[in-house]
C-alpha positions as CSV (number, residue, x, y, z in Angstrom):
1,M,14.9,-114.0,15.4
2,R,14.0,-114.0,11.7
3,L,14.5,-110.7,10.0
4,A,12.7,-109.4,7.0
5,K,14.8,-108.0,4.2
6,I,15.7,-104.3,4.0
7,L,13.6,-103.1,1.1
8,P,14.8,-100.4,-1.3
9,L,12.3,-97.5,-1.7
10,N,13.0,-95.1,-4.6
11,G,16.7,-95.3,-4.1
12,Q,16.5,-95.0,-0.3
13,L,16.4,-97.6,2.4
14,S,13.1,-98.5,3.9
15,F,13.2,-99.8,7.5
16,A,9.5,-100.6,7.6
17,R,9.8,-104.3,8.4
18,Y,12.3,-104.9,11.1
19,D,12.7,-104.2,14.8
20,W,16.2,-102.8,14.9
21,L,16.5,-102.6,18.7
22,S,15.3,-106.2,19.1
23,M,17.8,-107.2,16.5
24,A,20.7,-105.5,18.2
25,S,19.9,-107.4,21.4
26,G,19.9,-110.7,19.5
27,R,16.6,-112.0,21.0
28,K,14.8,-115.0,19.5
29,R,11.5,-114.9,17.7
30,G,9.6,-118.0,16.7
31,G,12.4,-120.2,18.1
32,Q,14.9,-119.0,15.4
33,M,18.0,-116.9,15.8
34,A,19.1,-114.5,13.1
35,T,22.0,-115.5,11.1
36,V,25.2,-113.5,11.3
37,S,24.7,-112.2,7.7
38,E,21.1,-111.1,8.4
39,F,22.2,-109.3,11.6
40,L,25.1,-107.5,9.9
41,A,23.0,-106.6,6.9
42,A,20.3,-105.1,9.0
43,R,22.7,-103.3,11.2
44,A,24.5,-101.8,8.2
45,G,21.2,-100.7,6.8
46,L,20.3,-99.0,10.1
47,L,23.7,-97.3,10.2
48,R,23.3,-96.1,6.7
49,G,19.9,-94.7,7.4
50,Y,21.1,-93.0,10.5
51,G,24.0,-91.6,8.7
52,S,21.8,-90.2,6.0
53,A,19.6,-88.6,8.5
54,L,22.4,-87.3,10.6
55,S,24.2,-85.9,7.5
56,G,21.2,-83.5,7.2
57,S,21.5,-82.5,10.8
58,V,25.2,-81.9,10.5
59,G,24.7,-79.8,7.4
60,R,21.9,-78.0,9.1
61,L,24.2,-77.4,12.0
62,V,26.8,-75.7,9.8
63,F,24.3,-73.4,8.1
64,S,22.3,-72.8,11.3
65,L,25.5,-71.7,13.0
66,A,26.3,-69.3,10.1
67,Y,22.7,-68.1,10.1
68,F,22.8,-67.6,13.9
69,I,26.1,-65.7,13.9
70,L,25.1,-63.4,11.0
71,L,21.7,-62.5,12.4
72,A,22.7,-62.3,16.1
73,N,25.4,-59.8,15.2
74,T,23.5,-57.8,12.6
75,L,20.4,-57.2,14.7
76,S,20.7,-55.5,18.1
77,I,20.6,-57.8,21.1
78,A,17.1,-56.5,21.9
79,D,15.8,-57.0,18.3
80,F,17.3,-60.5,18.2
81,G,15.4,-61.3,21.4
82,I,12.2,-59.9,19.9
83,F,12.6,-61.9,16.6
84,A,13.6,-65.2,18.4
85,T,10.5,-64.8,20.7
86,A,8.2,-64.0,17.7
87,S,9.7,-66.9,15.7
88,A,9.1,-69.2,18.7
89,T,5.5,-68.0,18.8
90,G,5.1,-68.8,15.1
91,V,6.5,-72.3,15.7
92,V,3.8,-72.9,18.4
93,L,1.0,-71.6,16.2
94,S,2.2,-73.6,13.2
95,R,1.1,-76.7,15.1
96,L,-2.5,-75.5,14.7
97,L,-2.2,-75.7,10.9
98,A,-4.5,-78.3,9.5
99,F,-5.5,-79.1,13.1
100,G,-2.5,-81.5,13.3
101,F,-3.4,-83.5,10.2
102,V,0.3,-83.7,9.4
103,S,0.3,-86.7,11.9
104,P,-1.9,-88.9,9.6
105,L,0.2,-87.8,6.7
106,Y,3.4,-88.9,8.4
107,R,1.9,-92.3,9.4
108,A,0.7,-92.8,5.9
109,A,4.2,-92.1,4.5
110,T,5.6,-94.5,7.1
111,V,3.3,-97.5,6.7
112,K,1.0,-96.8,3.6
113,S,3.0,-94.7,1.2
114,R,0.4,-95.3,-1.6
115,L,-2.0,-92.9,0.4
116,I,0.4,-90.0,0.6
117,G,-1.5,-88.0,-2.1
118,V,-4.8,-88.6,-0.3
119,Y,-3.6,-87.4,3.1
120,A,-1.5,-84.6,1.5
121,A,-4.7,-83.2,-0.1
122,G,-6.6,-83.5,3.3
123,F,-3.7,-81.7,5.0
124,I,-3.9,-78.8,2.5
125,A,-7.6,-78.5,2.7
126,L,-7.7,-78.5,6.5
127,G,-4.8,-76.1,6.5
128,I,-6.8,-73.6,4.6
129,V,-9.7,-74.1,7.0
130,S,-7.5,-73.6,10.0
131,L,-5.9,-70.3,8.9
132,P,-8.6,-67.9,10.3
133,L,-8.3,-69.5,13.7
134,I,-4.5,-69.1,13.6
135,A,-4.8,-65.5,12.5
136,I,-7.1,-64.6,15.4
137,V,-4.9,-66.3,18.0
138,G,-1.8,-64.7,16.4
139,F,-3.4,-61.2,16.7
140,L,-4.3,-61.8,20.4
141,V,-0.8,-62.9,21.2
142,H,0.7,-59.9,19.4
143,Q,-1.6,-57.5,21.4
144,A,-0.8,-59.2,24.7
145,V,3.0,-59.6,24.4
146,F,4.5,-58.0,21.4
147,A,2.5,-54.7,20.8
148,G,5.2,-52.5,22.3
149,D,8.2,-54.2,20.7
150,I,7.3,-55.1,17.0
151,G,4.6,-53.8,14.6
152,L,1.7,-56.0,13.6
153,A,2.8,-56.0,9.9
154,A,6.3,-57.3,10.7
155,F,4.9,-59.8,13.3
156,S,2.4,-61.1,10.7
157,L,5.2,-61.7,8.2
158,I,7.1,-63.8,10.7
159,M,3.9,-65.7,11.5
160,L,3.3,-66.3,7.8
161,S,6.9,-67.5,7.4
162,E,6.6,-70.0,10.3
163,V,3.0,-71.1,10.2
164,V,2.5,-71.5,6.5
165,L,5.8,-71.5,4.5
166,W,8.1,-73.4,6.8
167,R,5.4,-75.7,8.2
168,L,4.5,-76.9,4.7
169,T,8.2,-77.3,4.0
170,E,8.4,-79.4,7.1
171,A,5.6,-81.5,5.9
172,V,7.6,-82.4,2.7
173,I,10.6,-83.3,5.0
174,I,8.3,-85.4,7.2
175,V,6.9,-87.3,4.2
176,N,10.3,-88.1,3.0
177,N,11.5,-89.3,6.4
178,G,8.4,-91.4,6.7
179,M,9.1,-93.1,3.4
180,G,12.7,-93.8,4.5
181,R,14.1,-91.2,2.1
182,F,16.4,-89.9,4.8
183,G,19.0,-88.6,2.3
184,R,16.4,-86.5,0.4
185,A,14.9,-85.2,3.6
186,A,18.4,-84.2,4.8
187,I,19.1,-82.3,1.6
188,L,15.9,-80.3,2.0
189,V,16.7,-79.6,5.6
190,I,20.2,-78.3,4.7
191,L,18.8,-76.2,1.8
192,G,16.1,-74.6,4.0
193,T,18.7,-73.6,6.6
194,A,21.1,-72.5,3.8
195,F,18.4,-70.2,2.4
196,R,17.9,-68.6,5.7
197,A,21.7,-68.1,6.1
198,A,21.8,-66.5,2.6
199,A,19.0,-64.1,3.6
200,A,20.9,-63.2,6.8
201,L,24.1,-62.5,4.8
202,A,22.1,-60.3,2.4
203,F,20.5,-58.5,5.4
204,A,23.9,-57.8,7.0
205,Y,24.6,-55.6,4.0
206,A,21.3,-53.9,4.0
207,A,20.9,-50.2,4.8
208,A,18.2,-50.7,7.4
209,R,18.9,-53.6,10.0
210,A,15.9,-53.5,12.3
211,V,13.7,-56.5,13.0
212,D,10.9,-55.0,10.8
213,Q,13.2,-55.2,7.7
214,W,14.5,-58.6,8.6
215,A,11.0,-60.0,8.6
216,I,10.8,-59.4,4.8
217,Y,14.1,-61.2,4.2
218,Y,13.0,-64.1,6.5
219,L,9.7,-64.4,4.5
220,A,11.6,-64.6,1.2
221,A,14.0,-67.3,2.5
222,N,11.1,-69.5,3.7
223,A,9.2,-69.0,0.4
224,V,12.2,-70.3,-1.6
225,S,12.5,-73.3,0.7
226,L,8.8,-74.2,0.2
227,L,9.1,-73.8,-3.6
228,T,12.2,-76.0,-3.7
229,G,10.6,-78.7,-1.5
230,I,7.5,-78.8,-3.8
231,A,9.5,-78.8,-7.0
232,F,12.1,-81.3,-6.2
233,F,11.3,-83.3,-3.0
234,Y,7.6,-84.0,-2.9
235,P,7.2,-87.7,-3.9
236,G,5.1,-86.8,-6.9
237,Q,1.8,-88.5,-5.9
238,R,-1.3,-86.8,-7.3
239,L,-3.4,-85.0,-4.7
240,R,-6.8,-86.7,-4.2
241,L,-9.4,-85.6,-1.7
242,K,-11.2,-88.4,0.0
243,P,-13.0,-86.9,3.0
244,A,-14.4,-90.3,4.0
245,L,-11.0,-91.4,5.1
246,Y,-10.3,-88.3,7.2
247,G,-13.1,-88.5,9.7
248,R,-11.6,-91.3,11.8
249,R,-8.2,-89.6,11.8
250,L,-9.4,-86.2,12.6
251,I,-10.0,-86.8,16.3
252,D,-6.5,-88.1,16.7
253,S,-5.2,-85.2,14.6
254,V,-6.8,-82.6,16.9
255,A,-5.3,-84.4,19.9
256,V,-2.0,-84.4,18.2
257,S,-2.3,-80.7,17.3
258,G,-3.2,-79.8,20.9
259,A,-0.3,-81.9,22.2
260,E,2.1,-80.3,19.7
261,V,0.9,-76.8,20.7
262,L,1.3,-77.6,24.4
263,F,4.7,-79.3,23.7
264,Y,6.2,-76.3,21.9
265,L,4.5,-73.9,24.3
266,Q,6.2,-75.5,27.2
267,M,9.4,-75.6,25.2
268,E,9.3,-72.0,24.2
269,L,7.3,-70.4,27.1
270,D,10.5,-69.3,28.8
271,K,11.3,-66.9,25.9
272,L,7.8,-65.4,26.1
273,L,8.0,-64.9,29.9
274,V,11.5,-63.5,29.8
275,L,10.5,-61.0,27.1
276,A,7.3,-60.1,29.0
277,I,8.9,-59.8,32.4
278,G,12.6,-59.1,31.8
279,G,12.4,-56.9,28.7
280,P,14.0,-57.2,25.2
281,Q,17.6,-56.9,26.3
282,I,17.5,-59.8,28.8
283,A,15.4,-61.7,26.3
284,G,18.1,-61.2,23.6
285,I,20.8,-62.6,25.8
286,Y,18.6,-65.4,26.9
287,A,17.6,-66.2,23.3
288,I,21.2,-66.3,22.3
289,I,22.1,-68.8,25.0
290,M,19.0,-71.0,24.3
291,R,19.8,-71.0,20.6
292,L,23.2,-72.4,21.4
293,V,21.6,-74.9,23.8
294,D,19.3,-76.0,20.9
295,L,22.3,-77.1,18.9
296,T,23.0,-79.9,21.3
297,A,19.7,-81.6,20.4
298,I,20.4,-82.1,16.8
299,P,22.0,-85.6,16.9
300,I,19.5,-86.7,19.5
301,R,16.5,-85.7,17.5
302,V,17.8,-87.8,14.5
303,F,18.0,-90.9,16.8
304,T,14.6,-90.2,18.3
305,M,13.0,-89.9,14.9
306,M,14.2,-93.4,13.9
307,L,13.3,-94.8,17.2
308,M,9.8,-93.5,16.9
309,Q,9.4,-95.1,13.5
310,A,10.4,-98.4,14.9
311,M,8.0,-98.0,17.9
312,M,5.1,-97.3,15.4
313,R,5.6,-100.8,14.1
314,S,6.5,-102.5,17.4
315,P,4.9,-100.4,20.3
316,D,6.3,-102.6,23.1
317,L,9.9,-102.0,21.9
318,L,11.0,-100.4,25.2
319,R,9.3,-102.8,27.6
320,R,12.6,-103.6,29.3
321,A,13.7,-101.3,32.1
322,W,17.4,-101.5,31.3
323,L,16.8,-100.4,27.8
324,K,14.7,-97.4,28.8
325,S,17.2,-96.3,31.4
326,G,20.2,-96.8,29.1
327,L,18.6,-94.6,26.4
328,E,17.9,-91.8,28.9
329,A,21.4,-92.0,30.3
330,G,22.8,-91.8,26.7
331,I,20.7,-88.7,25.9
332,F,21.8,-87.1,29.2
333,S,25.4,-87.7,28.6
334,V,25.5,-86.6,25.0
335,S,23.6,-83.4,25.9
336,V,26.0,-82.5,28.7
337,A,29.1,-83.3,26.7
338,A,27.8,-81.2,23.8
339,L,27.2,-78.1,26.0
340,L,30.5,-78.6,27.8
341,T,32.3,-78.7,24.5
342,L,30.6,-75.5,23.3
343,A,31.2,-73.7,26.6
344,G,34.9,-74.7,26.5
345,I,35.4,-73.4,23.0
346,L,33.7,-70.1,23.8
347,H,35.7,-69.7,27.0
348,I,38.9,-69.9,25.0
349,Y,37.5,-67.9,22.0
350,P,34.7,-65.8,23.4
351,G,34.6,-63.7,20.2
352,L,34.4,-66.7,17.9
353,L,30.6,-66.2,17.2
354,G,30.7,-62.4,17.0
355,S,30.6,-59.4,19.3
356,N,26.9,-59.7,20.4
357,V,27.2,-63.4,21.1
358,A,30.4,-62.7,23.0
359,E,28.3,-61.0,25.7
360,A,26.5,-64.3,26.4
361,A,29.5,-66.7,25.7
362,P,31.1,-66.5,29.2
363,I,27.8,-67.5,31.0
364,I,26.6,-70.4,28.8
365,G,28.2,-73.0,31.1
366,F,25.8,-72.0,33.8
367,A,23.1,-73.7,31.9
368,L,25.0,-77.0,31.9
369,L,22.1,-79.3,32.7
370,V,19.4,-77.4,30.8
371,P,19.8,-79.2,27.5
372,A,19.9,-82.6,29.0
373,F,16.7,-82.3,30.9
374,R,15.1,-80.4,28.0
375,N,16.1,-83.1,25.5
376,L,14.8,-85.9,27.8
377,V,11.4,-84.2,28.1
378,E,11.2,-83.9,24.4
379,Y,12.2,-87.6,24.0
380,Q,9.6,-88.7,26.5
381,A,6.8,-86.9,24.7
382,E,7.7,-88.6,21.4
383,L,7.5,-92.0,23.2
384,L,3.8,-91.5,23.7
385,Y,3.2,-90.2,20.2
386,A,4.9,-93.3,18.7
387,R,2.5,-95.6,20.7
388,G,-0.6,-93.7,19.6
389,Q,-1.3,-92.4,23.1
390,T,-2.0,-88.9,21.8
391,V,-4.7,-87.9,24.4
392,L,-2.4,-88.9,27.3
393,R,0.4,-87.0,25.6
394,A,-1.7,-83.9,25.4
395,I,-2.7,-84.1,29.0
396,N,0.9,-84.6,30.1
397,L,2.1,-81.7,28.0
398,A,-0.7,-79.4,29.4
399,L,0.5,-80.3,33.0
400,L,4.1,-79.7,32.0
401,A,3.2,-76.3,30.4
402,G,1.4,-75.2,33.5
403,A,4.2,-76.4,35.8
404,K,6.8,-74.6,33.7
405,A,4.7,-71.3,33.7
406,V,4.4,-71.4,37.5
407,L,8.1,-72.2,38.1
408,L,9.4,-69.6,35.6
409,V,7.1,-66.8,36.8
410,G,8.3,-67.6,40.4
411,L,11.9,-67.7,39.3
412,L,11.7,-64.5,37.3
413,S,10.0,-62.7,40.2
414,V,12.9,-63.4,42.6
415,V,16.1,-63.3,40.4
416,S,17.6,-60.5,38.3
417,G,20.4,-60.8,35.8
418,P,21.2,-63.6,33.4
419,I,23.6,-65.6,35.6
420,P,21.2,-66.3,38.5
421,L,18.5,-67.0,36.0
422,L,20.5,-69.6,34.2
423,T,21.8,-71.2,37.4
424,W,18.3,-71.7,38.7
425,L,17.0,-72.7,35.3
426,N,18.8,-76.0,35.8
427,A,16.6,-76.7,38.8
428,V,13.5,-75.7,36.9
429,F,14.2,-78.1,34.1
430,A,15.2,-80.9,36.5
431,V,11.7,-80.6,38.2
432,L,10.0,-80.6,34.8
433,Y,12.0,-83.7,33.8
434,V,10.9,-85.6,37.0
435,I,7.2,-84.6,36.3
436,S,7.5,-85.7,32.7
437,A,9.2,-89.0,33.6
438,L,6.5,-89.9,36.2
439,L,3.7,-89.1,33.7
440,T,5.3,-90.7,30.7
441,Y,6.3,-94.1,32.2
442,S,3.1,-94.4,34.0
443,A,1.3,-94.0,30.6
444,L,3.6,-96.5,28.9
445,K,2.2,-99.2,31.2
446,R,-1.1,-98.8,29.4
447,P,-1.8,-100.7,26.1
448,A,-0.6,-98.9,23.0
449,Q,-3.3,-97.5,20.7
450,P,-3.5,-98.4,17.0
451,V,-1.8,-96.0,14.7
């Protein structure tokens, strides 16, 4: 196999021209085998890129943990559950911003970086157009789920933080990752989480410590993150509106937006249902446990991001069954090992993360398989995105969201207390994984779509 060189891109490595999984297996292309030096050089570049991206996740893990400990032990358990559920709602609604046009922006950054300014301008323009729709949906969700727990003003601040401020910061991170600037993206990720941790620290010393007051601190932290991203991390290309280029991408963007909403809805639906059916106290304990579960996904998401970039350039990368099953086994094993380690540490030191978290610490082990199945469902959804199968991805996620709603409503109607809930949650996520696997790998048999 003949390898293209690893190209430097503004001080960062660009992986835009080689198939690193094919390289690792040592297959031939055009009758030629890669030389040892090419193989080692490309593998070293891959490892450096993964290390840069992972460093951001490790840094984010440190500050996320500090942020989580400070906030979970400053707010009451009920208020933490309300905020976590409101924040999750904001994450879902943020995928409506610009009708998903961040997807063409990411693809441009990955394969046509000279067009970043054009697609960034389109993203901003469509983002402004999408705001009234998001505001209407947010108001309806507040009235349906949150009206008795948090005021509309505080809820709106949290929505503004997630939907506008943090989503735009994410767009800057996404552009840097697409360009291969993993180190710069990692720094902005760390800074964004550090600003939230600093806000939580300041909030811990505030006179009023209710969720309404925290919403103001949260807004300020996300505003600083966005200003930092624009000032120091945006690649500096001039914004240029070219509507003629957007039309053919908009249909795909809307499909991506719908799929992203469905993806995050099925990911976060459990928090909404637990709050609506179980109340704020149970929702708080559940949110604490699921936040700890989320920490297990950090190294996996870095790997998935790099795999998706490779698949955008080589859609049939995972055509071999042994490779697909090996990747899934690796994700499953890492997820279970991460939660086991966390549960073991908290079993020995239950108060390590604070008094409020200590209430949930002894029971986290009951959710042993939840992160594994959850991470695999997320990974499978990304496979279809990387191959341009956005419509099929949206259909699959809609089916998963419906299945999750039915399973969780049924579960919450027959169990009471966090331990039975967590125990049976393993079975719920196992069923969702089976459904996702059947849908995803059936779709992968179809031809990839141009990206």
